[in-house]
C-alpha positions as CSV (number, residue, x, y, z in Angstrom):
1,F,92.1,91.7,110.8
2,T,91.7,92.6,107.1
3,L,88.7,91.9,105.0
4,S,88.7,92.1,101.2
5,S,86.0,91.4,98.7
6,S,86.1,91.3,94.9
7,E,82.3,91.1,94.8
8,G,81.5,94.5,96.2
9,G,80.4,93.3,99.7
10,F,81.2,91.1,102.6
11,Y,79.6,89.1,105.4
12,L,80.4,89.1,109.1
13,G,79.5,86.0,111.1
14,F,79.7,85.4,114.9
15,R,79.6,82.1,116.5
16,D,78.6,81.6,120.1
17,E,80.3,78.7,121.8
18,G,78.2,78.8,124.9
19,T,79.6,81.8,126.6
20,C,77.3,84.5,127.8
21,F,78.0,87.8,126.1
22,Q,76.2,90.7,124.5
23,L,77.5,92.5,121.4
24,E,76.5,96.1,122.0
25,R,78.3,97.8,119.1
26,L,80.3,96.9,116.1
27,T,82.0,99.5,113.9
28,V,83.2,98.5,110.4
29,Y,85.0,101.1,108.4
30,R,87.3,101.5,105.4
31,Y,89.9,104.1,104.7
32,R,89.5,106.3,101.6
33,C,91.6,109.0,100.0
34,P,89.4,112.1,100.3
35,R,88.4,114.4,97.5
36,Q,90.6,117.5,97.5
37,E,90.7,120.6,95.4
38,N,93.9,122.6,95.0
39,G,93.7,125.4,92.4
40,L,93.0,123.7,89.0
41,V,93.6,120.2,90.3
42,T,91.0,117.9,91.8
43,Y,91.9,114.7,93.5
44,P,88.9,112.3,93.2
45,E,87.6,110.5,96.2
46,T,89.1,107.0,95.9
47,A,88.6,103.8,98.0
48,S,91.9,102.9,99.6
49,P,93.3,99.5,98.5
50,V,93.8,96.6,100.9
51,G,97.4,96.2,99.7
52,D,100.1,98.7,98.6
53,A,98.5,101.6,96.5
54,V,96.1,102.2,93.7
55,S,96.8,104.5,90.8
56,T,94.3,107.1,89.7
57,S,94.4,110.4,87.8
58,A,93.9,113.9,89.0
59,I,91.2,115.9,87.3
60,C,92.0,119.2,85.8
61,G,89.4,122.0,85.7
62,A,87.7,123.1,82.6
63,G,90.1,124.6,80.1
64,A,93.1,123.0,81.9
65,E,95.4,120.0,81.2
66,S,98.2,118.1,82.8
67,D,101.3,116.4,81.4
68,N,101.4,114.0,84.4
69,P,98.0,113.6,86.2
70,A,99.1,110.4,88.1
71,L,98.3,110.0,91.8
72,Q,98.7,107.1,94.2
73,C,96.1,106.4,96.9
74,F,97.6,104.4,99.8
75,S,95.9,101.9,102.1
76,N,96.0,104.4,105.0
77,G,93.9,107.0,103.1
78,S,96.8,109.3,102.1
79,W,97.6,110.7,98.6
80,S,101.0,110.7,96.9
81,G,101.8,112.6,93.8
82,N,101.9,116.2,92.7
83,P,100.0,116.7,89.5
84,I,100.1,120.2,88.1
85,C,97.3,121.5,85.8
86,K,97.9,124.5,83.6
87,C,95.5,126.4,81.4
88,S,95.3,125.0,77.8
89,D,96.1,127.0,74.7
90,A,93.8,130.0,74.3
91,Y,92.9,130.1,78.0
92,E,94.3,132.2,80.8
93,L,94.3,131.7,84.6
94,R,91.9,133.8,86.6
95,S,91.6,133.9,90.4
96,G,94.1,131.1,90.8
97,S,91.6,128.4,90.1
98,T,89.7,129.1,86.8
99,C,90.8,129.0,83.2
100,V,88.9,131.5,81.0
101,A,89.0,131.5,77.2
102,C,90.9,134.4,75.6
103,G,88.6,136.8,73.8
104,A,88.5,137.5,70.1
105,G,91.7,139.0,68.7
106,M,93.8,137.7,71.7
107,F,96.2,134.8,72.1
108,H,97.7,132.9,75.0
109,S,101.4,132.9,75.8
110,V,102.6,129.7,77.4
111,R,105.3,131.6,79.2
112,D,103.2,133.9,81.2
113,Q,99.7,132.2,81.0
114,V,98.0,135.5,80.1
115,C,95.9,136.4,77.1
116,K,97.4,139.2,75.1
117,D,96.3,141.2,72.0
118,C,97.3,139.6,68.8
119,P,100.1,141.6,67.0
120,A,99.2,143.5,63.9
121,N,99.8,141.6,60.6
């Protein structure tokens, strides 16, 4: 069976109708979409919905941004979506997972994501 609560909690009740039984263990759990990190993108831990899916946004690392950070968390605890984070202007990608600010006298080319020396004026 499925339980849902809009109040942030729920109650379980058992009624004995005269039979002799002993409840030794009860496990109650809920699926969740786990926190995942993939390069510059972090998927936040999200409680799975009772119904279809819940929308959330991926989190880009410091100095990074995304045009489409949308993710879907499904009731079975799986993620759907492929957000891509790229280093912002004046930052370059280092070690595949960190955006570092360009130094003084340098600029960032969107095409190759690398800081280069500014051309002479």
